[in-house]
C-alpha positions in Angstrom: 0.0 0.1 0.1 2.7 2.5 0.9 4.7 1.6 -2.3 1.6 2.3 -4.3 1.1 5.8 -2.8 4.9 6.6 -3.3 4.7 5.6 -6.9 1.5 7.7 -7.5 3.1 10.7 -5.9 6.3 10.3 -7.7 4.4 10.0 -11.0 2.3 13.2 -10.1 5.4 15.2 -9.4 7.2 14.0 -12.5 4.1 14.9 -14.6 3.9 18.3 -13.1 7.5 19.2 -13.5 7.3 17.8 -17.2 4.3 19.9 -18.0 5.8 23.0 -16.5 9.0 22.7 -18.5 7.1 21.8 -21.8 4.9 24.9 -21.2 7.8 27.0 -20.4 9.6 25.9 -23.6 6.6 26.6 -25.7 6.0 30.0 -24.2 9.8 30.9 -24.8 9.7 29.8 -28.4 6.4 31.5 -29.2 7.6 34.7 -27.5 11.0 34.5 -29.3 9.4 34.1 -32.8 6.6 36.7 -32.4 8.2 39.5 -30.4 11.4 40.2 -32.2 12.6 42.8 -29.5 12.7 40.1 -27.0 15.0 37.8 -28.8 18.3 39.5 -27.3 16.9 39.2 -23.8 15.8 35.6 -24.2 19.1 34.5 -25.7 20.9 36.2 -22.8 18.8 34.5 -20.2 19.1 31.2 -22.0 22.8 31.5 -21.9 22.7 32.2 -18.2 20.6 29.2 -17.6 22.8 26.9 -19.5 25.9 28.3 -17.7 24.2 27.7 -14.3 23.3 24.2 -15.4 26.8 23.5 -16.6 28.3 24.8 -13.1 25.7 22.7 -11.3 26.9 19.5 -13.0 30.5 20.3 -12.5 29.8 21.0 -8.9 27.9 17.7 -8.5 30.7 15.9 -10.2 33.3 17.5 -7.9 31.0 16.8 -4.8 30.8 13.1 -5.8 34.6 12.9 -6.2 35.0 14.4 -2.6 32.6 11.9 -1.3 34.3 9.0 -3.0 37.7 10.1 -2.0 36.8 10.5 1.6 34.4 7.7 2.0 36.5 4.9 0.6 40.1 6.1 1.2 41.8 4.9 4.4 44.0 8.0 4.7 41.1 10.4 4.1 41.8 12.3 7.3 45.2 13.4 6.2 44.5 14.2 2.6 43.9 17.8 1.5 40.8 17.8 -0.7 41.8 20.9 -2.7 45.1 19.2 -3.8 43.7 15.7 -4.4 40.7 16.7 -6.6 42.4 19.5 -8.5 40.9 22.7 -7.2 43.1 25.6 -8.2 41.0 28.3 -6.6 42.1 30.1 -3.5 39.7 30.0 -0.5 37.7 33.2 0.1 39.1 35.7 2.5 37.3 38.2 4.6 38.0 41.8 3.8 38.1 44.3 6.8 35.4 46.9 6.6 36.5 50.3 5.3 36.1 53.3 7.7 34.0 56.1 6.1 35.9 59.3 5.7 34.4 62.6 7.2 32.9 64.8 4.6 32.3 68.4 5.5 28.8 69.5 5.2 28.2 72.3 2.6 25.3 74.8 2.7 24.0 73.3 -0.6 23.6 70.0 1.2 21.7 71.7 4.0 19.4 73.2 1.4 18.7 69.7 0.0 18.0 68.3 3.4 15.4 71.0 4.1 13.1 69.3 1.6 12.9 66.2 3.9 10.6 65.9 6.9 12.3 66.7 10.2 11.9 63.0 11.3 13.9 61.8 8.4 16.6 64.5 9.0 16.8 63.4 12.6 17.4 59.8 11.5 20.0 60.7 9.0 21.9 62.9 11.6 21.8 60.0 14.0 23.1 57.6 11.4 25.9 60.1 10.6 26.8 60.4 14.3 27.0 56.6 14.6 29.3 56.3 11.6 31.5 59.1 12.8 
């Protein structure tokens, strides 16, 4: 009984995703052919989608290699994953925050602030004091 329900749910989910992608493909093709000014944007987004898919598959492939390496290797505790798999990218490093420089207030800026509500000017002044 449980296997039957699982099979039905799996079939419904698969059918829903298939219909969604078929509909999206048809909509894309019809818009591409009918609206000529949309062709550049559609091509750009399709390139982005294909690039994302390519990166996803490369990432999954690398992830599987990491799992295989560290699951079945007896010396996996001592191995460096970036060297053994072939990563040539440096790890991300945190950049310290930059302190804001004090900027003198000019009369022109005061005139520009006068158009705002007093509450907003008060909030801006408080934020400037916090930064300084």
